[in-house]
C-alpha positions in Angstrom: 13.7 215.9 78.1 15.7 215.1 75.0 17.8 218.2 75.1 18.4 217.6 78.9 19.5 214.0 78.0 22.0 215.3 75.5 23.4 217.6 78.1 23.9 214.8 80.5 25.3 212.6 77.9 28.0 215.3 77.2 28.9 215.3 81.0 29.1 211.5 81.2 31.3 211.3 78.0 33.8 213.7 79.4 34.1 211.6 82.7 34.3 208.3 80.8 36.9 209.9 78.5 39.3 210.0 81.4 39.4 206.2 81.5 38.5 205.3 77.8 40.8 206.1 74.9 38.2 205.6 72.3 35.7 207.8 74.1 38.4 210.4 74.7 39.1 210.6 71.0 35.4 211.6 70.4 35.2 214.1 73.1 38.4 215.9 71.9 37.4 215.6 68.3 34.0 217.4 68.9 35.7 220.1 70.9 37.6 221.0 67.7 34.8 220.8 65.1 33.7 224.3 64.9 37.1 225.8 64.8 38.1 223.2 62.0 34.8 224.1 60.1 35.5 228.0 60.4 39.0 227.4 59.1 38.0 225.6 56.0 34.5 226.8 55.2 34.2 230.4 53.9 30.7 232.3 54.0 30.4 232.2 50.1 31.3 228.6 49.8 28.8 226.2 48.3 28.8 223.0 50.4 27.3 219.4 50.6 27.2 217.6 54.0 27.5 213.9 54.3 27.0 212.3 57.7 27.7 208.8 58.9 27.6 207.2 62.4 30.7 205.1 61.8 32.8 203.2 59.5 29.9 200.7 58.2 27.6 203.6 57.3 30.7 205.3 55.5 31.1 202.2 53.4 27.3 202.2 52.5 27.4 205.9 51.5 30.5 205.9 49.7 29.3 205.1 46.2 26.7 208.0 46.5 29.4 210.4 48.1 31.8 209.6 45.2 29.2 210.2 42.5 28.1 213.6 44.1 31.9 214.8 44.3 32.2 214.2 40.6 28.9 216.0 39.8 29.4 218.8 42.5 33.1 219.4 41.8 33.0 223.1 42.8 31.3 222.5 46.1 33.1 221.9 49.4 32.1 218.6 50.9 31.9 218.3 54.7 32.0 214.8 56.0 31.1 214.1 59.6 31.1 211.0 61.9 29.8 210.4 65.4 32.1 207.4 66.2 36.0 207.5 66.5 36.0 204.1 64.7 34.7 205.9 61.6 36.5 209.3 61.9 40.0 207.8 62.9 40.0 205.7 59.9 38.5 207.8 57.2 39.7 211.4 58.4 41.5 211.6 55.2 38.6 210.5 52.9 39.8 211.8 49.5 36.3 213.0 48.2 35.8 215.3 51.3 37.2 218.8 51.9 36.6 218.7 55.6 36.2 215.7 57.9 35.0 216.4 61.4 33.1 214.8 64.4 29.5 215.7 64.6 28.8 217.8 67.7 26.4 216.4 70.3 22.7 216.9 69.1 21.9 220.1 71.1 19.9 223.0 69.7 22.8 225.3 70.1 25.3 223.0 68.3 22.8 222.4 65.4 22.4 226.2 64.8 26.1 226.9 65.0 27.1 223.8 62.8 24.4 225.0 60.1 25.5 228.6 60.3 28.8 227.7 59.2 28.3 224.9 56.7 24.7 225.8 55.3 24.6 222.9 53.0 22.7 222.9 49.8 22.2 219.1 50.2 22.7 216.9 53.3 22.8 213.1 53.0 22.4 210.9 56.2 23.1 207.2 56.0 21.0 204.2 57.4 19.6 205.2 60.8 21.4 208.3 61.8 18.5 210.4 63.2 19.6 213.4 65.2 16.3 215.5 66.0 17.8 218.9 66.8 20.0 218.9 63.7 17.2 217.6 61.4 14.7 220.0 62.8 17.1 222.9 62.2 17.7 221.8 58.6 13.8 221.7 58.1 13.4 225.1 59.7 16.0 226.5 57.2 14.3 224.7 54.2 17.5 223.0 53.5 17.4 219.7 51.4 18.2 216.4 53.3 17.7 212.8 52.3 18.3 209.5 54.1 19.9 206.6 52.1 20.1 202.8 52.9 17.6 203.3 55.6 16.8 200.1 57.5 14.0 200.3 60.2 12.5 197.8 62.7 9.2 198.0 64.4 10.7 198.1 67.8 12.5 201.3 67.2 11.4 204.5 68.9 10.1 206.0 65.8 7.3 203.6 65.9 6.4 203.7 69.6 4.0 205.9 71.3 6.9 207.6 73.2 8.8 208.3 70.0 7.1 211.5 69.0 10.3 213.7 68.9 12.4 211.1 66.8 9.4 210.4 64.6 8.9 214.2 64.0 12.6 214.3 62.9 12.1 211.7 60.1 9.8 214.3 58.4 12.8 216.6 58.0 14.1 214.3 55.2 12.7 215.3 51.7 13.1 211.7 50.8 14.0 208.4 52.4 15.6 205.6 50.5 15.0 202.2 52.2 16.8 198.9 51.9 13.6 196.9 52.0 9.9 196.9 51.8 9.6 196.2 55.6 11.2 199.7 56.3 8.9 201.3 53.7 5.9 199.9 55.3 6.8 201.1 58.8 7.2 204.5 57.4 3.8 204.5 55.6 2.4 203.5 58.9 3.5 206.8 60.5 2.2 208.7 57.3 5.7 209.2 55.9 5.1 208.7 52.2 8.2 210.2 50.5 10.0 206.8 50.3 11.6 204.5 47.8 12.8 201.0 48.2 16.2 201.4 46.4 18.1 198.5 48.2 21.5 198.7 50.1 24.2 200.9 48.5 26.7 198.5 49.8 26.0 196.1 46.9 27.1 198.8 44.5 30.1 199.6 46.8 31.3 195.9 46.8 30.5 195.4 43.0 33.1 198.2 42.3 35.8 196.1 44.0 35.6 193.7 41.0 36.9 196.6 38.8 39.9 197.3 41.0 43.3 195.5 40.9 43.0 193.0 43.8 46.5 191.5 43.4 48.6 191.1 46.6 51.8 189.3 45.7 52.6 188.3 49.3 49.1 186.6 49.6 49.8 184.7 46.3 53.2 183.6 47.8 51.6 182.5 51.1 48.7 180.7 49.5 50.9 178.9 47.0 48.0 177.3 45.2 46.6 175.7 48.5 43.0 175.8 49.6 42.6 179.1 51.6 40.3 180.0 54.6 40.0 183.8 55.2 38.7 184.9 58.6 37.6 188.5 58.4 37.0 191.0 61.2 37.2 188.4 63.9 36.7 188.9 67.6 37.9 186.9 70.5 34.7 184.8 70.5 35.2 183.9 66.9 39.1 183.4 67.3 38.6 180.9 70.1 36.7 178.5 67.7 38.9 179.1 64.7 42.1 178.6 66.7 40.8 175.4 68.1 40.0 174.3 64.6 43.4 175.2 63.2 45.3 173.5 66.0 43.2 170.3 66.2 41.5 169.6 62.8 43.2 171.3 59.9 46.0 169.7 57.9 49.0 171.4 56.5 47.6 171.9 53.0 45.1 174.3 54.3 46.0 177.9 54.7 44.5 180.3 57.0 44.6 184.1 56.8 43.1 185.9 60.0 42.4 189.5 59.9 41.3 190.4 63.5 39.1 193.4 64.1 41.2 194.6 66.9 45.0 194.9 66.0 46.3 196.1 69.4 49.7 194.5 69.7 49.0 192.6 73.0 45.9 190.9 71.4 47.8 190.2 68.2 50.5 188.6 70.2 48.1 186.5 72.3 46.4 185.3 69.1 49.6 184.2 67.6 50.8 182.4 70.7 47.6 180.4 70.9 48.2 178.9 67.5 50.2 175.8 67.4 50.8 175.6 63.7 53.3 177.7 61.9 52.2 181.3 61.8 53.5 184.6 60.9 52.5 188.3 61.2 52.0 190.6 58.3 54.4 193.0 60.0 57.1 190.3 60.1 56.8 188.9 56.7 59.7 190.7 54.9 62.5 188.2 53.8 60.4 185.1 55.0 59.4 182.3 52.9 55.8 182.7 53.2 54.8 179.5 51.5 56.3 177.6 54.5 53.7 179.1 57.0 50.2 177.8 57.5 48.6 180.8 59.2 49.1 184.5 58.2 47.8 187.2 60.7 47.1 190.6 59.3 48.2 193.0 62.0 47.2 195.9 59.8 44.0 197.5 58.3 42.9 198.2 54.7 43.9 194.9 53.1 40.8 192.6 53.8 38.7 193.5 50.8 41.4 192.5 48.5 42.4 189.4 50.6 38.8 188.0 50.2 39.7 187.6 46.5 42.0 184.9 47.4 39.6 183.0 49.7 38.2 179.6 48.9 36.2 179.9 52.0 35.4 183.0 54.3 34.4 183.2 57.9 33.1 186.8 58.7 33.1 187.7 62.4 31.1 189.7 64.8 28.0 187.5 65.0 29.1 185.0 67.6 29.1 187.7 70.3 27.0 191.0 70.5 29.3 193.4 68.6 27.4 192.9 65.3 28.1 191.1 62.2 30.8 192.6 59.9 30.4 193.2 56.1 29.7 189.7 54.5 29.1 191.3 51.2 32.7 192.0 50.6 33.5 188.4 50.5 30.4 187.4 48.7 31.0 189.6 45.7 34.1 187.2 44.9 31.8 184.2 44.8 33.1 182.8 48.2 31.0 180.6 50.5 30.7 182.3 53.8 30.4 181.1 57.5 29.2 183.5 60.3 27.9 183.3 63.7 24.3 183.0 64.8 23.5 186.6 66.0 22.5 188.1 62.8 18.9 189.1 63.0 19.7 192.7 62.5 21.5 191.9 59.2 18.8 190.9 56.6 21.3 190.3 54.0 22.8 187.5 56.1 19.5 185.8 56.3 18.9 186.2 52.6 22.3 184.5 51.8 21.5 181.7 54.2 18.1 181.0 52.5 19.9 181.3 49.3 22.4 178.8 50.1 25.4 180.9 50.0 26.0 181.0 53.8 26.0 178.9 56.8 25.3 180.2 60.4 27.1 178.4 63.4 26.8 178.9 67.1 29.5 176.5 68.6 32.6 174.7 68.0 31.0 171.5 66.6 28.9 173.5 64.1 32.0 175.3 62.9 34.0 172.2 62.4 31.1 170.6 60.5 30.7 173.8 58.2 34.5 174.0 57.5 35.1 170.2 57.0 32.0 170.3 54.6 33.3 173.1 52.4 37.0 171.9 52.5 36.1 168.4 51.4 33.4 169.4 48.7 34.5 171.5 45.9 31.1 171.3 44.2 29.4 172.6 47.3 32.0 175.5 47.6 31.2 176.4 44.0 27.5 176.3 44.5 27.4 178.4 47.6 29.9 180.8 46.1 28.1 181.3 42.9 24.9 181.8 44.8 26.4 184.6 46.7 27.8 186.3 43.5 24.5 186.2 41.8 22.8 187.6 45.1 25.3 190.7 44.7 24.5 191.1 41.1 20.7 191.0 41.7 20.6 193.5 44.4 22.9 196.2 43.1 21.5 199.4 41.6 20.5 201.5 44.6 22.8 204.4 43.5 21.1 204.8 40.3 17.7 205.4 42.0 19.2 207.9 44.4 21.1 209.9 41.9 18.1 209.9 39.6 15.9 211.4 42.3 18.7 214.1 42.9 18.5 214.9 39.1 22.3 215.4 38.7 
């Protein structure tokens, strides 16, 4: 039934690709995977295989990937993604020799992929469980681990009908979980090779403090004013934020908005809905940035550094159903954070709320109250921001446990 479902999924994706650009990228990319691998991998090459679903899992795996790159400098590294939102942004990942789309999880695809790659070590991230690929790895006695794993009891692995996906978990030689809940769930199905190492994202964001985060144009724009950074916002976030900017903010408060979607039509609509003076990143040259109140980042790749200039951060994705974006990127800079209320799948968010580092809102009134509270109370900003920084420091160290297990 599973293999038949994969076959049907392939057909459906090809049809949907005719009308959806993102799906089309994935379909076309998977069609080229085997030829790309054959071109870049020789039969006598030693290889490692890293797989991520999308960009978020890539960010979680990156600290481990980077260390393995250093230690296995003579191996070729194959990095695969399932989602275009991961592949298209990280297809030039510097540590990887080959970056490809993962083919659909059929038995034939799994055999062909592993015939070419034949990895000495495979690292999957978080909850990427593809039964046919994993069963083929186990059949060939190829070493595989799962890192930053996060499980919930309503997932198929732990249900009566989840025999096939549950079996796939046992292809991993070891699973490193983010929390005790995940470990307990694995123990309940008699999977015992498990370690609670925490979330590798804490290591990832901690490394950001060692980088040069200077952005001269942000310093010019901020001009020593209090600055609110809105990161990875979606339309449902922006509606509330725009209303606050237009109605409640004063000219001494600066706002930087980094939308998740930077399509020109949506960026233009966002800018047109803001009544205060605003400017796009792409139009900033030869402009006196200190004279603007709102800066819209119609580009990608800057947000992590921009958070270092924030006095308050709003992280998007949790007002709707798209999923909360990375709050740790802001927290590491000791910034108080505001998010939407749909964050049940993100345990770090609840931990920061409980730890008085974050506030969750669900409507305009609650957003206004939270922003006004932080804007007018410097002591509160300091308290929440400090709590977030300490939270990051307390939870980093997952990478040490993983690398120790691999004995490199």
